[in-house]
SERO-4910 file (N, C-alpha, C, O; in steps of 0.05 Angstrom, whole numbers):
BEGIN
 pado doro    nc1    nc2    nc3   cac1   cac2   cac3    cc1    cc2    cc3    oc1    oc2    oc3
  Met    A     16    -24      0      0      0      0     17     25      0     12     45    -14
  Lys    A     39     24     16     57     47     17     70     52    -10     74     75    -18
  Arg    A     76     31    -25     89     32    -51     69     46    -71     77     64    -86
  Ala    A     44     38    -70     24     50    -88     21     79    -81     18     96    -99
  Tyr    A     20     86    -55     18    114    -47     41    130    -58     38    152    -68
  Phe    A     66    119    -56     90    133    -66     88    137    -96     95    159   -106
  Ile    A     79    117   -111     77    120   -140     57    142   -147     62    158   -164
  Tyr    A     35    142   -133     15    162   -139     25    190   -131     19    210   -144
  Leu    A     41    192   -109     53    217   -101     72    227   -123     72    251   -129
  Leu    A     88    209   -134    106    217   -155     91    226   -180     98    246   -193
  Ile    A     70    211   -187     55    219   -211     42    246   -206     41    263   -224
  Phe    A     30    251   -182     18    276   -176     39    299   -177     33    320   -188
  Ser    A     63    294   -166     83    315   -167     92    320   -195     98    343   -202
  Phe    A     92    299   -212    100    303   -240     80    322   -253     88    341   -267
  Phe    A     54    317   -250     34    333   -263     33    361   -252     31    380   -268
  Thr    A     36    365   -226     36    392   -215     61    407   -223     59    431   -227
  Ser    A     84    394   -225    108    408   -233    106    416   -263    116    437   -270
  Asn    A     93    399   -279     89    406   -307     71    431   -310     76    448   -327
  Ile    A     50    432   -293     32    456   -294     48    480   -286     45    502   -298
  Tyr    A     65    478   -265     81    500   -256     99    511   -277    102    535   -280
  Val    A    111    493   -293    129    501   -314    115    519   -334    126    539   -343
  His    A     90    512   -341     76    528   -361     63    553   -350     56    571   -365
  Ala    A     60    554   -324     46    577   -312     64    599   -304     55    621   -296
  Thr    A     90    595   -305    109    616   -297    125    625   -320    125    614   -342
  Asp    A    140    647   -316    158    656   -337    182    638   -338    185    620   -322
  Asn    A    199    643   -357    222    626   -362    248    636   -349    270    633   -360
  Thr    A    246    647   -325    270    655   -311    287    631   -303    276    610   -295
  Gln    A    313    634   -304    331    613   -297    334    610   -267    335    630   -253
  Thr    A    335    586   -257    342    580   -229    363    558   -229    368    546   -250
  Asp    A    374    553   -206    394    531   -205    382    504   -210    395    487   -223
  Ile    A    357    499   -201    344    474   -206    319    479   -222    301    493   -214
  Pro    A    318    467   -247    294    470   -263    269    460   -248    271    440   -234
  Pro    A    246    472   -251    222    464   -237    214    435   -241    203    423   -222
  Phe    A    219    423   -264    211    395   -268    225    377   -249    213    358   -239
  Glu    A    251    381   -245    267    362   -228    263    368   -198    268    350   -182
  Lys    A    255    392   -191    255    401   -163    241    381   -145    252    374   -124
  Pro    A    216    372   -150    203    354   -131    218    328   -128    217    316   -106
  Tyr    A    231    318   -148    246    293   -146    271    297   -129    277    281   -112
  Leu    A    285    319   -133    309    325   -118    302    329    -88    318    322    -70
  Glu    A    279    341    -83    270    346    -56    265    320    -40    266    320    -16
  Ile    A    259    298    -54    254    273    -40    277    253    -43    274    229    -39
  Gly    A    300    264    -50    325    248    -49    335    238    -75    356    223    -75
  Phe    A    323    244    -98    333    235   -123    358    251   -131    361    274   -123
  Lys    A    376    238   -146    401    250   -155    408    237   -181    390    225   -194
  Ser    A    432    240   -190    439    226   -215    438    196   -211    443    186   -189
  Val    A    432    181   -232    431    152   -231    458    141   -222    459    123   -206
  Glu    A    480    152   -232    507    142   -226    512    145   -196    523    127   -183
  Glu    A    505    168   -184    510    173   -156    493    153   -139    503    141   -120
  Ala    A    468    150   -146    450    132   -131    459    103   -133    458     88   -113
  Leu    A    468     95   -157    478     68   -161    502     62   -143    503     42   -129
  Lys    A    521     80   -144    546     77   -128    539     76    -98    550     60    -83
  Glu    A    520     94    -89    512     94    -61    500     68    -53    505     58    -31
  Cys    A    483     56    -70    471     30    -63    491      7    -64    489    -11    -48
  Glu    A    510      8    -82    531    -12    -83    547    -12    -57    554    -33    -46
  Ile    A    554     12    -48    570     15    -23    553      6      1    563     -9     18
  His    A    528     14      2    511      7     24    507    -23     26    507    -35     48
  Asn    A    502    -36      3    497    -65      3    522    -82      0    521   -107      0
  Gln    A    545    -69     -3    571    -82     -5    572   -103    -27    583   -125    -24
  Arg    A    561    -96    -50    563   -114    -74    556    -98    -99    543    -77    -98
  Glu    A    566   -109   -121    562    -96   -147    533    -99   -157    521   -120   -152
  Leu    A    524    -79   -170    496    -79   -181    497    -71   -210    510    -52   -218
  His    A    484    -88   -227    484    -83   -256    457    -73   -265    436    -84   -257
  Leu    A    457    -53   -281    433    -42   -293    428    -55   -321    447    -63   -334
  Pro    A    403    -56   -329    398    -65   -357    412    -46   -377    414    -22   -373
  Ile    A    422    -58   -398    435    -42   -419    414    -29   -437    418     -7   -447
  Lys    A    392    -43   -441    371    -33   -459    351    -16   -444    347    -19   -420
  Leu    A    338      1   -459    316     18   -449    292     13   -467    294      3   -489
  Pro    A    268     20   -457    244     18   -474    248     37   -499    262     57   -497
  Pro    A    234     31   -521    237     47   -545    219     72   -543    201     77   -559
  Val    A    225     88   -523    210    113   -517    230    134   -510    251    129   -499
  Gln    A    224    159   -518    243    181   -513    238    192   -485    215    197   -477
  Phe    A    260    195   -470    259    207   -443    276    232   -443    296    234   -457
  Thr    A    268    252   -426    284    276   -424    300    276   -398    319    291   -395
  His    A    292    259   -378    305    259   -352    309    230   -342    292    213   -348
  His    A    330    226   -328    333    201   -313    346    207   -286    367    221   -285
  Leu    A    333    198   -265    342    204   -238    342    179   -221    327    160   -228
  Gly    A    357    178   -200    358    155   -183    361    163   -154    368    185   -147
  Arg    A    354    144   -137    358    148   -108    362    121    -95    351    101   -103
  Cys    A    378    121    -74    384     97    -59    369     99    -33    374    117    -17
  Ile    A    350     81    -28    335     80     -3    350     61     16    353     37      9
  Lys    A    359     71     38    374     55     58    357     53     83    357     72    100
  Asp    A    343     31     86    327     26    110    345     20    134    363      3    132
  Lys    A    341     34    156    358     30    179    357      2    190    376     -7    203
  Asn    A    335    -13    185    332    -41    194    339    -61    172    336    -85    177
  Asn    A    348    -51    149    355    -68    126    332    -87    118    336   -110    112
  His    A    308    -76    117    285    -91    107    275    -80     81    262    -95     66
  Asn    A    280    -55     75    269    -43     51    290    -26     36    284     -5     26
  Asp    A    315    -37     34    335    -23     18    327    -25    -11    318    -47    -20
  Glu    A    331     -4    -27    323     -5    -55    336     17    -71    340     39    -61
  Leu    A    343     11    -95    351     31   -115    327     37   -132    316     19   -145
  Asn    A    319     62   -133    297     71   -151    309     88   -173    324    107   -168
  Ile    A    302     81   -198    311     97   -221    286    104   -237    269     86   -242
  Glu    A    283    129   -244    260    138   -259    269    151   -285    287    168   -285
  Tyr    A    256    143   -306    260    155   -333    235    170   -339    213    158   -338
  Leu    A    237    196   -346    213    212   -349    216    230   -374    238    234   -384
  His    A    193    240   -384    194    259   -405    179    284   -395    156    282   -387
  Glu    A    192    306   -396    181    331   -385    154    339   -397    136    349   -383
  Ala    A    150    334   -423    125    342   -436    105    320   -439     82    326   -447
  His    A    112    295   -434     94    273   -437     93    256   -412    111    239   -408
  Gly    A     74    260   -395     72    246   -369     70    216   -372     78    202   -353
  Glu    A     60    206   -394     57    177   -397     84    164   -403     86    139   -401
  Tyr    A    104    179   -411    131    168   -416    145    166   -390    162    182   -382
  His    A    138    145   -375    148    141   -348    156    112   -345    139     94   -347
  Tyr    A    181    107   -340    193     80   -337    209     80   -311    224     98   -306
  Met    A    206     59   -296    220     57   -270    235     30   -269    225      9   -278
  Ile    A    258     31   -256    273      7   -249    276      8   -218    288     27   -208
  Asp    A    266    -12   -205    270    -14   -176    285    -40   -170    277    -61   -179
  Ile    A    306    -38   -155    323    -61   -150    328    -63   -120    336    -43   -107
  Arg    A    324    -87   -109    330    -91    -81    345   -117    -76    344   -135    -93
  Pro    A    360   -119    -54    374   -143    -48    355   -167    -47    333   -164    -37
  Ile    A    364   -190    -57    347   -214    -58    337   -221    -30    315   -232    -28
  Glu    A    352   -216     -9    344   -222     18    320   -205     26    306   -212     45
  Gln    A    315   -183     13    293   -166     19    272   -166     -3    257   -147     -6
  Arg    A    272   -187    -19    254   -188    -42    224   -185    -33    217   -191    -11
  Met    A    209   -174    -52    180   -172    -48    168   -197    -61    177   -206    -82
  Asp    A    147   -208    -48    135   -233    -58    113   -226    -78     91   -217    -70
  Phe    A    118   -230   -103     98   -226   -124     86   -253   -133     65   -253   -146
  Glu    A     99   -275   -127     89   -301   -136     63   -308   -124     47   -322   -136
  Asn    A     58   -300    -99     33   -307    -86     11   -285    -89    -10   -286    -76
  Ser    A     16   -266   -106     -3   -244   -110    -28   -255   -124    -26   -274   -139
  Lys    A    -50   -243   -117    -75   -252   -130    -80   -239   -157    -99   -245   -171
  Lys    A    -63   -220   -164    -65   -207   -190    -60   -228   -212    -44   -246   -209
  Tyr    A    -73   -224   -235    -67   -241   -258    -38   -236   -266    -29   -213   -267
  Lys    A    -24   -257   -270      4   -254   -278     11   -275   -299     -1   -296   -302
  Lys    A     32   -268   -314     42   -286   -334     72   -291   -328     86   -273   -320
  Ile    A     80   -316   -331    108   -323   -325    123   -326   -351    114   -339   -370
  Tyr    A    147   -314   -352    165   -316   -375    190   -330   -366    200   -326   -344
  Lys    A    201   -347   -383    227   -360   -378    249   -344   -391    247   -337   -414
  Leu    A    269   -337   -375    292   -322   -385    314   -341   -395    313   -365   -389
  Ser    A    332   -330   -410    353   -347   -423    371   -361   -403    383   -381   -410
  Asp    A    373   -351   -378    389   -365   -358    373   -385   -342    382   -394   -321
  Asp    A    349   -392   -352    331   -412   -340    317   -401   -315    302   -416   -303
  Ser    A    321   -376   -308    305   -365   -286    278   -356   -299    274   -358   -323
  His    A    260   -346   -282    235   -337   -293    229   -308   -284    241   -298   -265
  Ala    A    211   -296   -299    203   -268   -294    172   -268   -292    159   -283   -306
  Ile    A    162   -252   -274    133   -250   -270    124   -223   -282    135   -202   -276
  Tyr    A    104   -225   -299     93   -200   -312     64   -197   -302     48   -216   -302
  Phe    A     57   -172   -294     30   -166   -285     25   -136   -289     44   -121   -296
  Thr    A      1   -128   -285     -6   -100   -289    -22    -89   -265    -36   -104   -252
  Thr    A    -18    -64   -260    -35    -50   -240    -55    -32   -254    -67    -15   -242
  Lys    A    -57    -36   -280    -74    -19   -297   -103    -20   -288   -114    -41   -281
  Arg    A   -115      3   -289   -144      6   -284   -154     31   -297   -138     49   -304
  Ile    A   -179     33   -300   -191     56   -311   -198     76   -289   -211     69   -269
  Leu    A   -188    100   -291   -193    121   -271   -212    142   -283   -211    147   -307
  Tyr    A   -229    152   -267   -248    173   -275   -241    199   -261   -237    199   -237
  Gly    A   -238    220   -276   -232    245   -263   -240    268   -281   -235    268   -305
  Gly    A   -252    288   -270   -260    312   -285   -279    306   -307   -279    319   -328
  Gly    A   -296    285   -304   -315    278   -324   -304    262   -347   -319    255   -366
  Ser    A   -279    255   -346   -267    239   -368   -255    213   -356   -251    211   -332
  Met    A   -248    195   -374   -238    169   -366   -209    167   -377   -204    174   -400
  Phe    A   -191    156   -361   -164    151   -371   -152    127   -357   -161    119   -335
  Asn    A   -132    115   -370   -119     92   -358    -99    101   -338    -86    122   -341
  Gly    A    -95     85   -317    -75     91   -297    -61     65   -290    -72     43   -294
  Gly    A    -38     67   -278    -24     43   -269      1     37   -286      8     52   -304
  Phe    A     13     14   -279     38      6   -292     37    -23   -300     23    -40   -287
  Asn    A     51    -30   -321     56    -58   -329     84    -64   -317    103    -49   -321
  Ile    A     86    -87   -303    110    -92   -287    121   -120   -293    106   -139   -296
  Leu    A    148   -121   -296    162   -147   -299    181   -149   -275    197   -131   -270
  Val    A    179   -172   -260    196   -176   -237    214   -201   -243    204   -221   -252
  Phe    A    240   -199   -237    258   -221   -241    281   -218   -222    285   -197   -210
  Glu    A    297   -240   -219    320   -240   -201    345   -247   -217    345   -266   -233
  Lys    A    367   -232   -211    393   -238   -223    415   -230   -204    413   -208   -191
  Ser    A    435   -246   -201    460   -239   -186    454   -229   -158    468   -210   -149
  Gly    A    435   -240   -144    430   -232   -117    413   -207   -113    412   -195    -92
  Trp    A    399   -199   -135    382   -176   -135    355   -182   -146    352   -200   -164
  Gln    A    334   -169   -136    307   -171   -148    303   -145   -163    305   -123   -152
  Tyr    A    296   -148   -189    291   -125   -206    261   -122   -212    247   -142   -215
  Arg    A    251    -97   -212    224    -91   -221    225    -70   -243    234    -48   -238
  Leu    A    217    -78   -267    215    -59   -289    186    -51   -292    169    -68   -295
  Ser    A    181    -25   -291    153    -16   -292    150      6   -313    166     24   -314
  Ile    A    130      3   -330    125     22   -351     96     31   -349     78     15   -344
  Asp    A     91     57   -353     64     67   -352     46     51   -371     53     47   -394
  Ser    A     24     42   -361      6     24   -377     -5     38   -402    -15     24   -420
  Arg    A     -4     64   -403    -14     78   -427      5     73   -451     -2     79   -474
  Leu    A     29     62   -446     48     56   -467     48     26   -474     67     18   -488
  Glu    A     29     11   -465     30    -18   -469     31    -26   -499     40    -48   -505
  Asn    A     22    -10   -517     25    -17   -546     53    -12   -556     61    -25   -575
  Gln    A     68      6   -543     95     12   -551    115     -5   -536    135    -14   -547
  Val    A    109    -10   -511    127    -25   -493    112    -50   -483     98    -48   -463
  Thr    A    115    -71   -498    100    -96   -491    115   -112   -470    138   -105   -462
  Ala    A    102   -133   -461    115   -152   -442    141   -163   -454    161   -166   -440
  Asp    A    140   -170   -480    164   -181   -493    187   -161   -493    210   -169   -490
  Ile    A    181   -135   -496    203   -115   -495    214   -113   -466    238   -111   -463
  Leu    A    197   -115   -446    207   -115   -419    225   -140   -414    244   -138   -399
  Val    A    217   -162   -425    234   -187   -423    261   -182   -436    281   -190   -425
  Gln    A    261   -170   -459    287   -164   -473    304   -145   -455    328   -149   -454
  Ile    A    292   -126   -442    306   -108   -424    318   -125   -401    341   -121   -393
  Ala    A    302   -143   -390    311   -160   -368    335   -177   -377    354   -180   -362
  Glu    A    334   -187   -401    356   -203   -412    381   -187   -416    403   -198   -417
  Ser    A    379   -160   -417    402   -143   -422    418   -138   -396    439   -124   -397
  Val    A    409   -147   -373    424   -144   -348    447   -164   -350    442   -189   -351
  Ile    A    471   -155   -349    495   -172   -351    500   -182   -322    506   -166   -304
  Ser    A    498   -208   -319    503   -219   -292    531   -230   -290    545   -235   -310
  Asp    A    540   -234   -265    567   -244   -260    571   -272   -270    593   -283   -267
***
């Protein structure tokens, strides 16, 4: 539930920051308005966040080499370090400043702190990866009603494990025709393991 709340908070901050950009003049500041809400909650460069998580978890972490075939204007990361070592996680967000639906996330946590998706009641599909491991694909997609109109909300998610890490690849469900489950599997296969 906390995870869903966080995702909705990020989506809300994305839309409100986008409105702010268009409602103000174009004066320069040190931090552009689009990135500001992300930086305020601990996001930084992907490279910095990756290094921070590797040091915290005392092991190497590999990112997928491939990205979805969608254009992004920003990529940010943060390392969440739980003081009790129950919810350590690297969060990476790929965003497009002008297109809110161009939203892709990579969340990686130590295998010892994995989230259990296998026992979820959500419909899921299992994919076999080339290393004989498996990946679980599911969606949080639903129809949302707001302001008298209807729109899709949620994410299509692929979960898999490699080299002592659990990976979650999430893409905005409005892009499901551009970024299919098969493309997410190809991205998962691009993680180079030890």
